[in-house]
C-alpha angles and dihedrals in degrees: 000000000000118000115254115249117190094194092054091049091052092050091051093048093046093048092051090046092053092048093051098044094044091053092054094041090059089055094045095051095052124155096275096049093041091055092046092048093047091052091045094050093045092050091045091052092049096048092040088058092047092047092053089060091060104043113118125233090252092060109125095235091151093059093044093051093043095049097045096044090040090057090050090050093049095049100076111150120182115224106211097165089218121158132212095254089057090082086070106030102035100036093085089054096050091118088059096047098085092098091049095051091043090057090045090053095050092044089053091047092054091051091048093048089052091053090045090051090053091051091046091050092051092050094042095089089052090051092052091047094049095041107029094154098049114116117248090240088068090057090049091052090049090053091050090052090052092052093046093048091047089055090048092050091049091051091048091049092049094050092046090054085073088062114087095194105099093197091059091052092049092050090050091051092051093048093048091049090053093048093046094051095044093047093051092044093051092046091054090056117088092229099030101092092103093053091046088054091051094052089046090054090050089052091052090049089052090051092051090049091052092047094051098042103032111006095072094054123105124267114287096217095181092054094047093049092045091054093044093049091048092054091044093050090049089057092045092051090051092049090045089066088067106029142004112285112187094191097058116116110214118227123196136189126204101231092171095180095054093042090051092048094052098040102037092088095042109115116242098237141106097263091056094058096104094035086063094042095051092049096053091041091054094048100040097043112081089204096068103027093044092047092049093051093046092052090051092049093049091047091051090050091052092047089059098036102046109080099203111081094211091055087050087058093047093050092048092053090044093056092044087055093048091052093052093042096051096040090059087088089076083087092069099034095102097036093121095053106098095189091070086073090071092061107113089222125118124236090245090060090051091052093047091050093052094045092051093048094048090049090051091052093048092048091049090051089049091053093049094048090047091058091053089046086058090056094043097043129353143304091259091062090043089058090044091053091047091052096043094042093047093048092046091049093051094047093043094051097043096044116025101025094040092051092047092053092048091053093050112085097202123175125182 
């Protein structure tokens, strides 16, 4: 029987993880999304620079920086790459798993530091604008504090993963968020170093408490696997919006009111079978409904934030396009359900039902964004957005989406 090697196991798991995620990432960042993201990032950088020139001295830059970076510090997940069978096959080797979990911790820390660096880089122009006379050594010290607090948050998260009480973990997250935000806020004040030191000491005391009361406990395999599976399924659900992911576990919510609202006018006949199915799938699946709502919210934010009215229009059309493009995957949502084959409904009726529903969603999004365009600009641009968005939605559905569905030979 070969000797168990924790380091070798970690290397194998990490290699398989990279292969799987890279394969899906290539499908996620396809040509359409890559172009849209490039345009979005370029426009964001331009308007961000223009906006910084207009912020008043009373703008709460310290609170904005502290809250955003504090949230990044608090969110410190540990990727263990564990699998459900490990509770059986790895449990006897728990005393040999220290090396494995050590590598998992440092791998997670590197990923989190990278994300923190991105957030810090985005907020750096705001920092220079709000504090133009601050010495660069102060910025270096601020960066060191971020790295130290990220390490502390990762340690706290790791020790709390040995605690099975979910309420305790939630309370710890809330307390850490408060301490992170307050420490960063006090540090950004010219006379707040003493208060920042006090909150840092409280954080250290919290760490010591966690280490003494939780950190010395045994590994909570069920908690670690639950967290790992949750992160993995989140990635699968994201990838499933762009391609077929056989490993995704579908989650649904009842949402009786929304289901009733969307299906109450659906005729009770054979040709409306998939019209009904797509509506309840969209509402009850958090993947589609949540994505749709988030895209609307981001588009509304950009309509108010972007100063140029023509760029407001472009962003609105862009997010209408993204909604229609990503919701096309409703077509494959029920591909694993064999009983759909017994529906006496032709494939053409299925296509027509999906095309009509996607058009309805895009037109509804156009109407909502037009109302906010009225508030942000004028009624003329509201009417213009309604016309342009409606025309784009009709052409997009009846040309691009229709052709894509005809090229896909999907069987259930």
